[in-house]
N, C-alpha and C positions, 0 to 999 in steps of 0.2 A: 962426116956433113951429109955429102953430095947422098947417105941411103936415109937419112931422118928428113930428109929434102922431100923425095920418093915419096917415103912413108907418107907421110902428114897428109897432103891432096887425096893421098886413099884413101885413110880413115875419112879423112872429111864427108868423100863422097859415097864410104860405102855406109857412115848413117844420116847421109841424104839418103840415098836407097830405103833403108831401114824404114827409114820416120816416112819417107812416101809411101809404104808399102801398110804403113799401119793406119787403118782409121777406127773412128770410133765414134756409136750410136746411143745415141738421144732412145729417153725411156716415151720419147714422145716423135718419133718418126720410125720410119722405114725402108730399108736400103736395098737398092741394087744395086752389085759386082757387074757390069757389062766389059767384053774383049767383041770388041769392035763390031758392038750394036746388038752383041748374042746377050742373053741373062743369064752369069755365071755359077753369082753369088743369090742369098736372097734373109735375110738379116733382118727378121722380127724384134727380138728381143733383145733389150739395152748391153753392153761390152761395148770389148774392143776388137774389130773383124781385120784381114790383112786380105789382099789381093798384089796381083804384079806392078810393081811401079814400071810409067809409061806404056804401057800396053792394058790395063784393065781400068776404070773410073766406078767412081762410083756414084750413083745417082736416088737425094734421098725423096724420098716423100713423107708429108703432115699423116702422120696417125689419130691426130685429137679429130672429133666432131668437126664440120664443117657445115657453115649455115650458107642459105641458099634462095634471096630474094629478087622472085619472079618482078616481069617488068608486068602494067596495067591487062589486066587481058583480056576481050571481048569475048564473050561466049553465047550461047542461043539454048534457050533454058527449052524444054517440051514446051513451054505454051508462045513459044515465038516472042520474048519478052527476052530484049537484047539487054548484058547485065554486064556489069567492067568488074571482076577481079583480080584481088590480088591475095597472090598464093607467097609463105615463104616455108620452107624447105631442108631437114637436118641431114645430113647426108655423109658419105666417114669408109677409107677405100679399105674394102677388104682380104682383096688376090690383088699385092703387088704388082706381079707379073702381065696374069688380064688387063688389068691399068695399062702398064705399061704399051702395053698390045694394042688398046684401044687410042689412046690418047697421042701416046707417041710422045718426041721430046717437048711439047707445050707444057705436058704435065698440066698441074691441075686449071690452069686456066683456061685449056682448054675444055676438059672436064664439066664444066662451072654452063659451061654456054653448050653441052649436046646435057645435062643433066637437066639444062631449065628445058628446053625441047620435050626433053620427053615431060615434066612435073604441066606441062601447058598441053600437052596432048590428049595428058591422063585428065586433067582438069576440062576439057574441050570433052572427053568422049563420058565420062561422068554427069558431069551439069547439065550435061543435053539433053538425060535420058529421066531429067527431074522437073517438073513445074518450078514457074520463079520460085514461087512461098515454100518449097519447102531448104531451094538456095540461104533467103531474106530472114527465116528465121535462124530464133535464139539459137536451136540444139541441132547443127551440124557435125558433132562427130561421127554419127555415119558414113556420112560423107566424105568429110574428109581420112575417113580411114579406108576407107576403096579406091582415091587417090590416089593412095600413102599404098595400099595394097598392089593399085598396076604399075605406079611409075618404079615399087622394087623390085617386080615383073621383069619390065626393059630395060632398069637399069643394072642388071645382073650381069649384062653382057660384054660392063664394061667393071668389072670386078669392085663395085662399091654396092653399098647397103644403102637402103634409103629410109632413115631409120622411125621419120615423123614429117608430117604438110600439113600447116596449119590457112586456111583464108585466112587472110588479114582482114581481107574490106571486100564485099559487096553493095555494090550501085548500078546504082542504075545510069545511063550514059546523061552526060551535060545536057543535050540537047530532047532527050528525053525528062530531061524532074517534071522541067513547069508543064508539060500535058498530063505529065501520070499524078501529078499535084491536085491537077485542074479534076482529071478523075474524079480519084480520090474526097477531093469539095463537091464536085457534085453526088456520088455515091450516097458520101455522109446529109448533103442537104436533102436529097431520095429521102433519105432515113427515116431524117427529121420531119421531113414534111407526114409523109408514112405515118409515124410516133403521133403526128399535131393533131394527123386527120383520125386514128383511133381513139385518141384522148378524143377528139368536138364528137367524137359519132356518143361517146359513152358517157360525153357527160350529158348531151342532149337526149338521152334513152332517160339518164335520171332525173334527167330539169321536165321531161314529159309527165314519168310516172312520179312523181314530186307536183306535179301538177295537176297530177287525176288524182292522185289524190287530197291533192285542195281540195277540186269542187269536190268529191264525192263528199266530201268530210264537210264543209259548208254545205253543201243541198240534206242531206242527213242533220245536222244543225240549223235550217231554214225548217226543214215538215220537224220536226220532231218543237220549235217553236213558233210553229202557223199550228200545229196541236194544240200545245200548252197556252197560243193564246185564244184557238176557238175555244176549249175545253174554261180558262178563264173567262171569257164574251156570255157561255151560257152559264155558265155562275153566277156571271153580270146580273143576266139579262133575268134569269131566274130569279136574285139577289129582290133587284128593283121590282118586277110581277108581284110577289110573292107583300113587298110592305105598299105596291100602289091597290095590294086588294085586301091590306089590314087598314088603309089612308086612306082612299085615292084625293081627298082634299089636302091632305100636307105633305102627300106626292109629289100634287100639284106645283101648291105655296118654294115648297123646296126648287122642282124645279124651273119655276118664277123669279126665284133670286138666284140663282143660279147665269140664269136666261139676262137679268139686270145686270153682275157681276160682270159678264163677258163682253154686253152690250153699253153699260159704262163706267170706260176705263177711264183714265186722266191721261187723257193724251187726246183733247180739246177734239171728242170725233163727236159727228152732230147727225140727229135723226132726224126724217121727215114724216107725218104718223099722225091718225086721225085720232082728237079726242078720249072718243071711243072703243075703242081697237083693242082689244083686247088686250096686248101687251100690256093694260097697264092695271089689269086686273084690278090688284092686288097692293096699286097706287095707292085707288080712287074709295078703297073698301078695307076695312080692317081684321074684316071675313074671310072676300075675295066670292066671285063674281057663279061661284058652283056651291058658295054656302044656303043652305035649307035648312027651311021651318022658321018660324016667327020671329025669328032673332034675328033673323038676316037682315044689316040697313040696304033701304035704294043706293042705286048710284046715285051721284047727282044729277042733275042735267045739267044738259050744258044749254047756252043760252039759243034760243031760239032764233034770235035777229043777227048773232053774226054770220060772217060768210062764213065759209068752208076754208079759204086759207086766214083768214085768223083763229079759226080755233085749232089751229095747224099746233102744238107745240114744236120747239124748236132745243133740244134737251144734250143738253154739251157741259164740258166741263168750267 
């Protein structure tokens, strides 16, 4: 009984020591076995591992891809326009021994802080060498690749590989937004005013050309009208002259009738003239004053005793 009582605790201690000497490496981990702070083993493959109990310790690190969201960073591009930039980086531990030496016992938390400083420095260096238009454009792939390559070289001393860096936000500072928008608005208004001025100038040229064309067409039309009117007047006068030459008496008669028609309109008009006026030649005689020959009838004589006022007829409607 005494021997059994002694063997049982020994077995328990042996099993405990055996279990404490065994550790499991997960496929998502990288493991270091340390002895008094010195690296004794590096296990990156999943499976079972062994260590010396109570003397060696196991330190585990995440072997997966880790993310880093940087704080908003103010940068000054080549044209001295300040920008606020956010970045997101992807990284992973590739050399766990160097990583341990670089960050110490704080592990990933300390690495995040140092990685953020490395990424921010790369962002400042790359974006400071290009104008703000390139940073604000939609195609920033080349800039992000340059930032990634620069950060990768710096992070190699930590045993870390930078997989990718992406710029998630590139904006102007809040205090500059109003001034920038005002400047952009002023530029667009100036461009609009220039376009309006150019359009007005073009419209004025078109309008002046159209006015000149109208004047030329109207002048040409008037010239042609005057020519046609002159030719028509000449033809009319020729016809009148020919008619007068054929029968002067009939021509005088028709002209007198035309004068009567124009003078004696139904508008209650009044004419005062002498009774022996030539205007009444064809009203006094059936042949006219200019008729010749023995058949010509003498014009009736006016009463001699009548005063001139009494011999003046009033011809009206």
